C-alpha positions in Angstrom: 0.0 0.0 0.0 1.3 3.5 -0.9 2.2 5.7 2.2 -0.2 8.4 1.1 -3.1 5.9 0.8 -2.2 4.4 4.2 -2.2 7.8 5.8 -5.7 8.7 4.4 -7.1 5.4 5.6 -5.6 5.8 9.0 -7.0 9.3 9.3 -10.4 7.9 8.2 -10.3 5.3 11.0 -9.4 7.9 13.6 -12.3 10.1 12.5 -14.6 7.1 12.6 -13.4 6.2 16.1 -14.2 9.7 17.3 -17.7 9.6 15.7 -18.6 6.0 16.8 -17.3 6.2 20.3 -16.3 2.6 20.8 -16.7 0.8 17.4 -16.1 -2.9 17.0 -12.4 -3.9 16.4 -11.1 -3.8 12.9 -12.4 -6.9 11.0 -14.7 -7.8 13.9 -17.1 -9.5 11.5 -17.0 -10.7 7.9 -18.7 -7.6 6.4 -15.3 -6.0 6.4 -14.6 -8.0 3.3 -17.0 -5.9 1.3 -17.0 -2.6 3.3 -13.6 -1.8 4.8 -13.3 0.2 8.0 -12.0 3.2 6.0 -15.4 3.4 4.2 -17.5 3.7 7.4 -16.8 7.3 8.2 -17.8 8.6 4.7 -21.0 6.6 5.0 -21.9 8.3 8.2 -21.0 11.7 6.8 -23.3 11.2 3.8 -26.3 9.3 5.1 -26.7 9.6 8.9 -29.9 11.5 9.5 -29.8 12.5 5.8 -31.7 9.9 3.8 -35.4 10.6 3.9 -37.7 7.9 2.6 -41.3 8.0 1.5 -43.6 5.4 2.9 -43.5 3.5 -0.4 -41.1 3.7 -3.4 -39.3 1.6 -5.9 -35.6 0.8 -6.6 -34.0 2.9 -9.3 -30.8 2.9 -11.4 -30.0 6.3 -9.8 -30.0 4.8 -6.3 -27.9 1.9 -7.5 -25.3 4.3 -9.0 -25.1 6.3 -5.8 -24.6 3.1 -3.9 -21.9 1.9 -6.2 -20.1 5.2 -5.4 -20.4 4.9 -1.6 -20.9 1.1 -1.0 -19.2 -0.5 -4.0 -18.3 -3.8 -2.2 -21.8 -4.3 -0.8 -23.5 -3.3 -4.1 -21.4 -5.9 -5.9 -21.6 -8.7 -3.3 -24.5 -10.3 -5.2 -25.1 -10.8 -8.9 -28.8 -9.7 -8.7 -31.1 -7.1 -7.2 -30.1 -7.8 -3.6 -27.1 -5.5 -4.1 -29.5 -2.6 -4.8 -31.7 -3.6 -1.9 -28.9 -4.2 0.7 -27.4 -0.7 0.0 -30.8 1.0 0.1 -31.6 -0.6 3.4 -28.3 0.5 5.0 -28.9 4.1 3.8 -32.5 4.0 5.0 -31.5 2.8 8.4 -28.7 5.4 8.8 -31.1 8.1 7.7 -34.0 7.1 9.9 -32.9 5.1 12.9 -30.5 6.6 15.5 -27.1 4.9 15.9 -26.9 2.9 19.1 -30.5 1.7 18.6 -31.4 -2.0 18.6 -32.2 -3.4 15.2 -33.9 -6.7 14.2 -33.4 -8.3 10.8 -36.0 -10.8 9.6 -34.5 -13.6 7.5 -31.0 -12.2 7.0 -29.4 -15.1 5.0 -25.8 -14.1 4.8 -25.8 -11.2 7.3 -23.7 -8.7 5.5 -26.0 -5.8 6.3 -26.4 -6.9 9.9 -22.7 -7.1 10.3 -22.1 -3.7 8.7 -24.7 -2.0 10.8 -23.2 -3.6 13.9 -19.8 -2.0 13.0 -21.6 1.3 12.5 -22.8 1.2 16.1 -26.1 -0.5 16.1 -27.0 -3.5 18.3 -28.3 -6.1 15.8 -30.4 -9.3 16.2 -31.0 -11.6 13.3 -34.0 -14.0 13.3 -33.6 -16.7 10.6 -34.1 -20.5 10.7 -31.1 -21.1 8.3 -33.0 -24.2 7.0 -32.9 -23.3 3.3 -36.5 -22.0 3.3 -37.2 -19.3 0.7 -34.0 -20.3 -1.1 -32.0 -19.1 1.9 -28.7 -20.4 3.1 -28.1 -23.1 5.7 -24.6 -22.0 6.9 -25.6 -21.1 10.5 -22.4 -22.1 12.1 -20.3 -20.3 9.6 -22.3 -17.1 10.1 -22.3 -17.2 13.9 -18.5 -17.7 13.8 -17.9 -14.8 11.3 -20.4 -12.4 12.9 -19.9 -12.8 16.6 -21.0 -9.3 17.4 -24.5 -10.1 15.9 -27.1 -11.9 18.0 -28.7 -14.9 16.1 -32.1 -16.4 16.9 -32.4 -19.6 14.7 -36.1 -19.6 14.1 -38.8 -18.4 11.8 -40.1 -14.9 12.7 -41.8 -14.4 15.0 -39.8 -16.8 17.3 -41.6 -19.0 19.8 -40.1 -17.1 22.7 -40.9 -13.4 22.2 -38.1 -11.0 22.0 -37.8 -8.1 24.3 -39.4 -5.0 22.8 -37.7 -1.7 22.3 -36.1 -2.0 18.8 -35.5 1.2 16.9 -35.9 -0.6 13.6 -37.1 -3.9 12.2 -36.0 -4.6 8.6 -36.0 -7.2 5.9 -34.4 -7.6 2.5 -36.0 -9.8 -0.1 -37.9 -11.8 2.5 -41.5 -10.7 2.9 -42.6 -11.8 -0.6 -41.8 -15.4 0.5 -44.1 -15.2 3.6 -47.4 -17.0 3.0 -50.3 -14.5 2.9 -52.0 -16.1 5.9 -48.9 -15.4 8.1 -48.0 -12.0 6.8 -50.3 -10.1 9.1 -48.9 -11.8 12.2 -45.3 -11.1 11.1 -45.9 -7.4 10.6 -47.9 -7.1 13.7 -45.2 -8.6 15.8 -42.6 -6.5 14.1 -44.6 -3.4 15.0 -45.1 -4.5 18.6 -41.3 -4.9 19.0 -40.7 -1.3 18.0 -40.1 1.5 20.4 -42.3 4.6 19.8 -40.8 6.4 16.8 -39.2 3.2 15.5 -39.3 2.2 11.9 -40.1 -0.8 9.8 -37.9 -0.9 6.7 -38.5 -3.5 4.1 -37.2 -4.1 0.5 -39.5 -6.5 -1.3 -39.1 -8.3 -4.6 -42.1 -7.7 -6.9 -43.0 -9.3 -10.3 -44.4 -6.4 -12.3 -44.9 -8.6 -15.5 -44.5 -12.2 -16.3 -45.5 -15.5 -14.8 -46.5 -15.1 -11.1 -47.3 -11.4 -11.5 -51.0 -11.8 -10.3 -49.9 -13.7 -7.2 -47.2 -11.2 -6.4 -49.6 -8.3 -6.8 -52.1 -10.0 -4.4 -49.4 -10.6 -1.9 -48.0 -7.0 -2.2 -51.5 -5.6 -1.7 -51.9 -7.6 1.5 -48.4 -6.5 2.7 -49.0 -2.8 2.0 -52.5 -3.0 3.6 -50.9 -4.5 6.7 -48.4 -1.7 7.0 -51.2 0.9 6.9 -50.2 2.4 3.6 -53.2 3.3 1.4 -53.9 1.1 -1.5 -54.0 4.2 -3.8 -50.4 4.9 -2.9 -49.4 1.4 -4.0 -51.3 1.7 -7.3 -49.6 5.1 -8.0 -46.2 3.7 -7.2 -46.6 0.7 -9.5 -47.9 2.8 -12.3 -44.9 5.2 -11.9 -42.5 2.3 -11.9 -43.8 1.1 -15.2 -43.4 4.5 -16.8 -40.1 5.6 -15.3 -37.0 4.9 -17.5 -34.8 4.8 -14.3 -36.7 1.9 -12.7 -34.3 -0.9 -11.7 -35.2 -4.3 -13.2 -33.5 -7.6 -12.6 -31.3 -8.1 -15.6 -31.4 -11.0 -18.1 -28.0 -12.0 -16.9 -29.2 -12.3 -13.3 -32.3 -14.2 -14.4 -30.2 -16.6 -16.4 -28.1 -17.4 -13.3 -31.3 -17.9 -11.2 -32.6 -20.3 -13.9 -29.6 -22.6 -13.4 -30.1 -25.9 -15.1 -33.8 -25.4 -15.8 -34.9 -25.1 -19.4 -35.7 -21.5 -20.4 -39.4 -22.4 -21.0 -39.6 -23.7 -17.4 -38.2 -20.4 -16.0 -38.9 -17.6 -18.4 -37.8 -14.0 -18.0 -39.9 -11.7 -15.8 -39.9 -7.9 -15.0 -38.9 -7.8 -11.3 -38.5 -4.6 -9.3 -37.9 -3.7 -5.7 -40.7 -2.1 -3.7 -39.3 -0.2 -0.7 -41.4 0.3 2.4 -40.7 2.6 5.4 -43.2 3.1 8.2 -42.8 4.7 11.6 -44.6 3.7 14.8 -46.4 6.6 16.4 
């Protein structure tokens, strides 16, 4: 490493230490592989308290471009839309939930976001069965070893033993679209009950705008949005805008082809998939 670069990174770490108070040690969890310590301070400078979110929106190419500029490693950690969604979630939490708050992630999978948020000064709990459901991972022991500063509850949400309330934020990334409609209300109600007054629910949801499964996805999204208290008219307006907007982020053909794997194309045809972003606050 060139001396000038080393000095800049050392200075960034010193400023970060002053801002965070007592951050986790360097490399305290595996998220450092995609977001080095030197990048934490610029994240705080740009997004802490400065990322307002409407109650409902959709992912855009502009948001992805901004994330690539500030969270390149996280944005590129996945070949698909999850890069966009992970970065948006981090920014939404920094902008709307005070650091030092308790956070709960529903169905984290590989807990890159939970680990990053822990390093940024949040107290993070992950609830995930790690049983492969919803195409999720099973590497529970690997993740608990690599993210020792994150608390793991190995169950479906809500867990059988209720968590202590007082969370500043409950969030999920590409999870709620996999929850059966009959269970969705209970999931969101428990998430709301766990929030402190003023706390936020923040969710990034995959939605099929066109193609096979679109009707089922729309039915599920309507149920989800209704359960959050967002008016149905707002959802209809958002979906219509997403269809018109040239900056709407869609899952690429390349990503779809990787998802398809060994299946014949006619068994897993291309669809237009977007991210619907939800942010609600408990009052």
